[in-house]
Residue frames as a rotation matrix with the C-alpha (Angstrom) as fourth column:
MET 1
-0.867 -0.483 0.123 -5.14
0.006 0.236 0.972 -2.17
-0.498 0.843 -0.202 -1.19
GLN 2
0.337 0.920 -0.200 -7.52
-0.391 -0.057 -0.918 -1.82
-0.857 0.387 0.341 -4.07
PHE 3
-0.634 -0.472 0.613 -7.55
0.287 0.592 0.753 -3.84
-0.718 0.653 -0.240 -7.30
ASP 4
0.128 0.594 -0.794 -8.77
-0.749 -0.466 -0.470 -2.71
-0.650 0.656 0.385 -10.72
THR 5
-0.281 -0.209 0.937 -9.42
0.156 0.953 0.259 -5.91
-0.947 0.219 -0.236 -12.65
SER 6
0.814 0.574 -0.084 -10.51
0.053 -0.217 -0.975 -4.10
-0.578 0.789 -0.207 -15.78
HIS 7
0.407 -0.784 -0.469 -6.81
-0.910 -0.306 -0.279 -4.10
0.075 0.540 -0.838 -16.79
THR 8
0.974 -0.214 0.072 -4.61
0.208 0.974 0.090 -7.08
-0.089 -0.073 0.993 -17.59
PRO 9
-0.482 0.086 -0.872 -2.65
0.706 0.627 -0.328 -7.53
0.519 -0.774 -0.363 -15.39
PRO 10
0.575 0.795 -0.192 -4.77
0.745 -0.412 0.525 -5.89
0.338 -0.445 -0.829 -12.71
HIS 11
-0.192 -0.544 0.817 -3.80
-0.024 -0.829 -0.558 -2.45
0.981 -0.126 0.146 -11.42
ILE 12
0.165 0.122 -0.979 -3.13
0.928 0.317 0.196 -2.22
0.334 -0.941 -0.062 -7.69
ALA 13
0.216 -0.095 0.972 -3.46
-0.240 -0.970 -0.041 0.87
0.946 -0.224 -0.232 -5.50
LEU 14
-0.127 -0.352 -0.927 -1.57
0.842 0.455 -0.289 0.84
0.524 -0.818 0.238 -2.14
PHE 15
0.315 0.256 0.914 -2.46
-0.250 -0.906 0.340 3.09
0.915 -0.336 -0.222 0.77
ALA 16
-0.460 -0.403 -0.791 -1.14
0.700 0.384 -0.602 3.48
0.547 -0.831 0.105 4.29
ILE 17
0.626 0.609 0.488 -2.97
0.050 -0.655 0.754 5.05
0.778 -0.448 -0.440 7.19
VAL 18
-0.378 -0.874 -0.304 -0.48
0.545 0.056 -0.837 6.53
0.749 -0.482 0.455 9.69
VAL 19
0.335 0.426 -0.840 -0.87
0.941 -0.198 0.275 7.94
-0.049 -0.883 -0.467 13.16
ASP 20
0.202 -0.406 -0.891 1.52
0.277 -0.849 0.449 10.83
-0.939 -0.337 -0.059 12.72
ALA 21
0.967 0.238 -0.093 1.59
0.000 -0.362 -0.932 12.97
-0.256 0.901 -0.350 9.57
ALA 22
0.287 -0.943 -0.168 5.42
-0.882 -0.328 0.338 13.05
-0.374 0.051 -0.926 9.87
ASP 23
-0.262 -0.390 0.883 5.40
-0.147 0.920 0.363 9.35
-0.954 -0.035 -0.299 8.99
VAL 24
0.744 0.665 -0.063 3.76
-0.157 0.083 -0.984 9.85
-0.649 0.742 0.166 5.54
PRO 25
0.432 -0.602 -0.672 6.98
-0.896 -0.202 -0.394 10.21
0.101 0.773 -0.627 3.50
ASP 26
-0.602 -0.690 0.402 8.52
-0.752 0.659 0.006 7.12
-0.269 -0.298 -0.916 5.15
SER 27
-0.055 0.715 0.697 5.32
-0.104 0.690 -0.716 5.16
-0.993 -0.112 0.037 4.64
ILE 28
0.816 0.327 -0.477 5.20
-0.459 -0.135 -0.878 6.06
-0.351 0.935 0.040 0.95
ASN 29
-0.060 -0.925 -0.376 8.86
-0.981 0.124 -0.147 5.03
0.182 0.360 -0.915 0.55
TRP 30
-0.599 -0.140 0.788 8.14
-0.477 0.853 -0.211 1.77
-0.643 -0.502 -0.578 2.34
LEU 31
0.408 0.833 0.374 5.14
-0.068 0.436 -0.898 1.00
-0.911 0.340 0.234 0.09
THR 32
0.652 -0.242 -0.719 7.18
-0.757 -0.272 -0.594 1.93
-0.052 0.931 -0.361 -3.00
GLU 33
-0.478 -0.878 0.012 9.93
-0.878 0.478 0.021 -0.47
-0.024 0.000 -1.000 -2.03
ALA 34
-0.378 0.421 0.825 7.36
-0.193 0.835 -0.515 -3.19
-0.905 -0.354 -0.235 -1.35
ALA 35
0.660 0.699 -0.276 5.73
-0.348 -0.041 -0.937 -2.55
-0.666 0.714 0.216 -4.73
THR 36
0.127 -0.689 -0.713 8.97
-0.991 -0.056 -0.122 -3.27
0.045 0.722 -0.690 -6.53
ARG 37
-0.794 -0.439 0.420 8.83
-0.516 0.853 -0.084 -6.82
-0.321 -0.284 -0.904 -5.19
ILE 38
0.179 0.928 0.328 5.41
-0.308 0.369 -0.877 -7.60
-0.934 0.056 0.352 -6.68
ASP 39
-0.620 -0.333 0.711 5.60
0.472 0.566 0.676 -9.90
-0.627 0.754 -0.193 -9.70
PRO 40
-0.710 0.331 -0.622 4.32
-0.543 -0.819 0.184 -7.74
-0.449 0.468 0.761 -12.60
SER 41
-0.813 0.431 -0.392 2.41
-0.081 0.582 0.809 -10.72
0.576 0.690 -0.438 -14.00
LEU 42
-0.513 0.610 -0.604 0.26
0.857 0.402 -0.322 -10.63
0.046 -0.683 -0.729 -10.85
GLY 43
0.673 0.733 -0.093 -0.48
0.737 -0.676 0.008 -6.89
-0.057 -0.074 -0.996 -10.99
VAL 44
-0.295 -0.700 0.650 0.95
0.669 -0.637 -0.383 -3.45
0.682 0.323 0.656 -11.68
VAL 45
-0.121 0.204 -0.971 1.06
0.872 -0.446 -0.202 -0.91
-0.475 -0.871 -0.124 -8.85
ALA 46
0.004 0.252 0.968 -0.71
0.814 -0.563 0.143 2.11
0.580 0.787 -0.207 -10.33
SER 47
0.253 0.065 0.965 -0.82
-0.255 -0.958 0.131 4.34
0.933 -0.279 -0.226 -7.28
ILE 48
-0.207 -0.383 -0.900 0.65
0.850 0.385 -0.359 4.74
0.484 -0.840 0.245 -3.80
ASP 49
-0.045 0.192 0.980 -0.51
-0.226 -0.958 0.177 7.12
0.973 -0.214 0.087 -1.10
ALA 50
-0.389 -0.086 -0.917 -0.48
0.834 0.391 -0.390 7.61
0.392 -0.916 -0.081 2.65
GLY 51
-0.308 0.294 0.905 -2.25
-0.266 -0.940 0.214 9.85
0.914 -0.175 0.367 5.12
THR 52
-0.959 0.063 0.276 -3.61
-0.268 0.108 -0.957 10.16
-0.090 -0.992 -0.087 8.61
ARG 53
-0.610 0.786 0.100 -7.03
0.770 0.618 -0.156 8.86
-0.184 -0.019 -0.983 9.47
ALA 54
0.038 0.604 -0.796 -8.34
0.220 -0.782 -0.583 12.41
-0.975 -0.153 -0.162 9.23
GLU 55
-0.357 -0.287 -0.889 -7.08
-0.710 -0.535 0.458 12.55
-0.607 0.795 -0.013 5.64
ILE 56
-0.994 -0.014 -0.106 -8.35
-0.075 0.801 0.595 9.15
0.077 0.599 -0.797 4.48
SER 57
-0.343 0.939 -0.009 -12.00
-0.898 -0.325 0.297 8.89
0.276 0.110 0.955 3.43
LEU 58
-0.145 0.451 0.881 -14.46
-0.553 0.701 -0.450 6.34
-0.820 -0.553 0.147 4.73
GLU 59
0.804 0.456 -0.380 -15.14
-0.545 0.312 -0.778 5.42
-0.237 0.833 0.499 1.09
LEU 60
0.034 -0.867 -0.498 -11.49
-0.811 0.267 -0.520 4.42
0.584 0.421 -0.694 0.62
LEU 61
-0.652 -0.306 0.693 -11.71
-0.719 0.539 -0.438 2.19
-0.240 -0.784 -0.572 3.69
GLU 62
0.165 0.882 0.440 -14.98
-0.518 0.458 -0.723 0.65
-0.839 -0.109 0.533 2.55
THR 63
0.910 0.189 -0.368 -13.65
-0.410 0.293 -0.863 -0.21
-0.055 0.937 0.345 -0.91
SER 64
0.070 -0.980 -0.188 -10.21
-0.864 0.035 -0.503 -1.55
0.499 0.198 -0.843 0.13
TYR 65
0.742 -0.052 -0.668 -8.66
0.250 0.946 0.205 -4.75
0.622 -0.319 0.715 1.30
ALA 66
0.721 -0.516 0.462 -6.48
-0.685 -0.434 0.584 -4.65
-0.101 -0.738 -0.667 4.43
ALA 67
0.118 -0.764 -0.634 -3.02
-0.316 0.577 -0.753 -6.20
0.941 0.289 -0.173 4.50
ASP 68
0.913 0.086 -0.398 -2.09
0.302 0.513 0.803 -8.46
0.273 -0.854 0.443 7.36
LEU 69
0.585 -0.704 0.404 0.65
-0.655 -0.703 -0.277 -6.46
0.479 -0.102 -0.872 9.09
THR 70
0.550 -0.418 0.723 1.90
-0.423 0.607 0.673 -9.65
-0.720 -0.676 0.157 10.70
GLN 71
0.566 -0.279 0.776 2.94
0.690 0.676 -0.260 -10.61
-0.452 0.683 0.574 7.23
LEU 72
0.322 -0.423 0.847 4.12
0.541 -0.652 -0.531 -7.15
0.777 0.630 0.019 6.06
THR 73
0.688 -0.114 -0.717 6.38
0.675 -0.262 0.690 -5.64
-0.266 -0.958 -0.103 8.69
TRP 74
0.749 -0.445 0.491 8.55
-0.088 -0.801 -0.592 -2.57
0.656 0.400 -0.640 8.90
ARG 75
0.751 -0.609 -0.254 11.93
0.510 0.291 0.809 -3.54
-0.419 -0.737 0.530 10.35
ASP 76
-0.233 -0.911 -0.340 14.81
0.475 -0.411 0.778 -1.09
-0.849 0.020 0.529 9.98
LYS 77
0.076 0.430 -0.900 12.64
-0.478 -0.776 -0.411 0.78
-0.875 0.461 0.146 7.44
ASP 78
-0.793 -0.253 -0.555 12.87
-0.609 0.373 0.700 -2.04
0.030 0.893 -0.450 4.92
PRO 79
0.280 0.960 -0.003 9.77
-0.958 0.280 0.063 -3.99
0.061 -0.015 0.998 3.89
SER 80
-0.859 -0.460 0.225 9.64
-0.486 0.871 -0.075 -7.61
-0.162 -0.174 -0.971 4.85
GLY 81
-0.511 0.684 0.521 7.15
0.323 0.714 -0.621 -10.20
-0.797 -0.149 -0.586 3.65
ALA 82
0.011 0.536 -0.844 6.21
-0.613 -0.664 -0.429 -8.27
-0.790 0.522 0.321 0.52
THR 83
-0.369 -0.179 -0.912 7.10
-0.895 0.332 0.297 -11.16
0.250 0.926 -0.283 -1.78
């Protein structure tokens, strides 16, 4: 996750790093569904992306916050814990 606090409410960018490139579309769909559950007064999701570790830059990793996947889980392809 990245946050741009120059906007009110802040803009949020969500990213997923996946093992298999075939998982990219499902990961983007999952993040999109999770994004719809974020209270807009807390932030607006401005971008969503996913890729393999070969596709994600070190700069992205260095400037992002990691989500605790014990709190955000993928069960039956529906996000859980996103609210």
